[in-house]
C-alpha atoms as a printed R data frame, in Angstrom:
    type eleno elety resid chain resno       x       y      z
1   ATOM     1    CA   GLY     A     1   9.256  -2.613  9.535
2   ATOM     2    CA   GLY     A     2   9.903  -2.870 13.405
3   ATOM     3    CA   ASN     A     3   8.231  -1.705 16.868
4   ATOM     4    CA   ALA     A     4   6.927   1.585 16.638
5   ATOM     5    CA   ASP     A     5   6.360   1.925 21.044
6   ATOM     6    CA   PRO     A     6  10.664   1.768 21.650
7   ATOM     7    CA   PHE     A     7   9.031   0.946 25.409
8   ATOM     8    CA   GLN     A     8   6.797  -2.503 24.484
9   ATOM     9    CA   ASP     A     9   9.122  -5.728 23.544
10  ATOM    10    CA   ALA     A    10   6.750  -6.511 20.749
11  ATOM    11    CA   THR     A    11   7.796  -8.797 17.812
12  ATOM    12    CA   PRO     A    12   8.517  -6.426 14.617
13  ATOM    13    CA   GLU     A    13   4.835  -6.677 12.125
14  ATOM    14    CA   ALA     A    14   7.666  -7.542  9.642
15  ATOM    15    CA   SER     A    15   8.558 -10.811 11.250
16  ATOM    16    CA   ILE     A    16   5.095 -11.614 11.487
17  ATOM    17    CA   MET     A    17   3.975 -10.961  8.026
18  ATOM    18    CA   ALA     A    18   7.253 -13.408  7.032
19  ATOM    19    CA   GLU     A    19   6.133 -15.934  9.632
20  ATOM    20    CA   THR     A    20   2.747 -15.754  7.584
21  ATOM    21    CA   LEU     A    21   3.927 -15.891  3.967
22  ATOM    22    CA   LYS     A    22   6.217 -18.725  4.629
23  ATOM    23    CA   ALA     A    23   2.738 -20.768  6.107
24  ATOM    24    CA   TRP     A    24   1.181 -19.769  2.701
25  ATOM    25    CA   GLY     A    25   3.889 -21.439  0.914
26  ATOM    26    CA   PRO     A    26   5.139 -18.609 -1.401
27  ATOM    27    CA   VAL     A    27   8.827 -18.628 -2.687
28  ATOM    28    CA   THR     A    28  10.296 -17.740  0.141
29  ATOM    29    CA   TRP     A    29  13.619 -16.959 -0.540
30  ATOM    30    CA   ALA     A    30  11.842 -13.558 -2.302
31  ATOM    31    CA   VAL     A    31  10.626 -12.598  1.443
32  ATOM    32    CA   GLN     A    32  13.531  -9.861  3.012
33  ATOM    33    CA   THR     A    33  12.103  -8.560  6.197
34  ATOM    34    CA   GLU     A    34  12.911  -5.139  7.670
35  ATOM    35    CA   THR     A    35  12.786  -4.636 11.506
36  ATOM    36    CA   ARG     A    36  14.890  -1.567 12.638
37  ATOM    37    CA   SER     A    37  12.362   1.121 11.155
38  ATOM    38    CA   ARG     A    38   9.518   2.631 13.906
39  ATOM    39    CA   THR     A    39   8.042   4.845 11.394
40  ATOM    40    CA   THR     A    40   7.256   4.507  7.879
41  ATOM    41    CA   TYR     A    41   9.921   6.768  6.433
42  ATOM    42    CA   GLU     A    42  12.820   5.015  8.841
43  ATOM    43    CA   ASN     A    43  10.799   1.986  6.508
44  ATOM    44    CA   ALA     A    44  11.677   3.586  3.669
45  ATOM    45    CA   VAL     A    45  15.144   4.316  3.912
46  ATOM    46    CA   GLU     A    46  15.912   0.710  5.810
47  ATOM    47    CA   THR     A    47  14.262  -0.987  2.970
48  ATOM    48    CA   ARG     A    48  16.753   0.794  0.338
49  ATOM    49    CA   LYS     A    49  19.633  -0.160  2.040
50  ATOM    50    CA   LEU     A    50  18.554  -3.810  2.484
51  ATOM    51    CA   LEU     A    51  17.718  -4.088 -1.005
52  ATOM    52    CA   HIS     A    52  19.873  -1.353 -3.113
53  ATOM    53    CA   ASP     A    53  19.158  -1.557 -6.768
54  ATOM    54    CA   ARG     A    54  18.374  -4.641 -6.991
55  ATOM    55    CA   ALA     A    55  14.580  -5.284 -6.791
56  ATOM    56    CA   ARG     A    56  11.418  -4.207 -6.418
57  ATOM    57    CA   VAL     A    57   9.337  -3.687 -3.703
58  ATOM    58    CA   ALA     A    58   5.377  -5.063 -3.037
59  ATOM    59    CA   LEU     A    59   4.499  -2.223 -0.519
60  ATOM    60    CA   VAL     A    60   1.092  -3.823  1.396
61  ATOM    61    CA   THR     A    61  -0.403  -0.839  3.563
62  ATOM    62    CA   SER     A    62  -3.724   0.619  4.335
63  ATOM    63    CA   ALA     A    63  -5.458   2.614  1.817
64  ATOM    64    CA   MET     A    64  -5.387   5.418  3.783
65  ATOM    65    CA   HIS     A    65  -1.695   5.368  4.321
66  ATOM    66    CA   MET     A    66  -0.850   4.715  1.059
67  ATOM    67    CA   PRO     A    67  -0.146   7.865 -1.007
68  ATOM    68    CA   ARG     A    68   2.627   9.112  2.090
69  ATOM    69    CA   SER     A    69   4.093   5.299  1.830
70  ATOM    70    CA   MET     A    70   4.394   5.674 -1.678
71  ATOM    71    CA   ALA     A    71   5.884   9.008 -1.557
72  ATOM    72    CA   PHE     A    72   8.552   7.727  0.709
73  ATOM    73    CA   PHE     A    73   9.337   4.768 -0.908
74  ATOM    74    CA   ARG     A    74   9.432   6.357 -4.143
75  ATOM    75    CA   ARG     A    75  11.810   9.101 -2.517
76  ATOM    76    CA   GLN     A    76  14.245   5.839 -2.255
77  ATOM    77    CA   GLY     A    77  14.269   5.384 -5.529
78  ATOM    78    CA   LEU     A    78  12.731   2.157 -4.978
79  ATOM    79    CA   ASP     A    79  10.362   0.587 -7.723
80  ATOM    80    CA   THR     A    80   7.404   0.187 -5.701
81  ATOM    81    CA   THR     A    81   4.141  -1.225 -6.237
82  ATOM    82    CA   ALA     A    82   1.177  -0.713 -3.856
83  ATOM    83    CA   PHE     A    83  -1.348  -2.948 -2.691
84  ATOM    84    CA   PRO     A    84  -3.832  -1.389 -0.479
85  ATOM    85    CA   CYS     A    85  -5.617  -3.150  2.245
86  ATOM    86    CA   GLU     A    86  -8.079  -1.923  4.822
87  ATOM    87    CA   PHE     A    87 -10.058  -0.070  2.717
88  ATOM    88    CA   LEU     A    88 -12.449   2.610  5.116
89  ATOM    89    CA   VAL     A    89 -15.174   2.547  3.109
90  ATOM    90    CA   GLY     A    90 -19.038   1.076  3.868
91  ATOM    91    CA   PRO     A    91 -22.393   0.532  1.969
92  ATOM    92    CA   PRO     A    92 -24.084   3.424  0.412
93  ATOM    93    CA   ALA     A    93 -26.119   6.061  2.351
94  ATOM    94    CA   SER     A    94 -29.360   4.852  2.291
95  ATOM    95    CA   ALA     A    95 -31.483   7.095  5.239
96  ATOM    96    CA   ILE     A    96 -31.036  10.714  5.966
97  ATOM    97    CA   MET     A    97 -29.294   9.813  9.257
98  ATOM    98    CA   GLU     A    98 -26.387   8.099  7.038
99  ATOM    99    CA   TYR     A    99 -25.255  11.568  6.138
100 ATOM   100    CA   LEU     A   100 -25.570  13.668  9.385
101 ATOM   101    CA   PRO     A   101 -21.894  13.560 11.189
102 ATOM   102    CA   ASP     A   102 -21.193  10.842 13.690
103 ATOM   103    CA   VAL     A   103 -17.981   9.812 15.529
104 ATOM   104    CA   ARG     A   104 -16.872   6.995 13.161
105 ATOM   105    CA   SER     A   105 -16.988   9.553 10.266
106 ATOM   106    CA   LEU     A   106 -15.428  12.102 12.493
107 ATOM   107    CA   GLU     A   107 -12.553   9.691 13.509
108 ATOM   108    CA   GLN     A   108 -11.662   9.035  9.385
109 ATOM   109    CA   SER     A   109 -11.951  12.583  8.979
110 ATOM   110    CA   THR     A   110  -8.830  12.657 11.434
111 ATOM   111    CA   LEU     A   111  -6.849   9.979 10.018
112 ATOM   112    CA   ALA     A   112  -7.087  11.328  6.793
113 ATOM   113    CA   ILE     A   113  -6.395  14.616  8.126
114 ATOM   114    CA   ASN     A   114  -3.588  13.492  9.590
115 ATOM   115    CA   GLU     A   115  -1.944  11.287  6.431
116 ATOM   116    CA   TRP     A   116  -2.382  14.594  4.216
117 ATOM   117    CA   VAL     A   117  -1.014  16.761  6.603
118 ATOM   118    CA   GLY     A   118   1.844  13.953  7.574
119 ATOM   119    CA   LEU     A   119   2.675  13.937  3.722
120 ATOM   120    CA   GLY     A   120   2.482  17.581  3.336
121 ATOM   121    CA   LEU     A   121   5.085  17.894  6.177
122 ATOM   122    CA   TYR     A   122   7.300  15.346  4.565
123 ATOM   123    CA   ARG     A   123   7.607  16.942  1.481
124 ATOM   124    CA   LEU     A   124   8.256  20.134  2.787
125 ATOM   125    CA   ALA     A   125  11.200  18.466  4.560
126 ATOM   126    CA   GLY     A   126  12.425  16.607  1.323
127 ATOM   127    CA   LYS     A   127  11.156  12.768  3.004
128 ATOM   128    CA   ALA     A   128   8.539  12.217  0.291
129 ATOM   129    CA   ASP     A   129   7.976  12.903 -3.268
């Protein structure tokens, strides 16, 4: 998508990813970018406008964000395959201290709550499946 911060003049993520893919050498004609969106929902809507009914979408986003992202793209009627990345997992707990609350765990819980509440609200608004 594009740049989430309207006050920052930054290169859209989609443009950076497209340049990376081209440098790696895959079939460049198959790479299309959408740079107008500021949110994941807008990205799904703009992608639908860009592709119409003619293509499948490879959706790459963090594993934490994937359920909400897939719901937006499905709602737009896009044939979407999930490619999650940036999994928030670590090694198995080995000491009693690993079972006690800490700041990192609180941050991960906050991210998860944000995703699930966001998905619920977008479903209530009819914007997600």
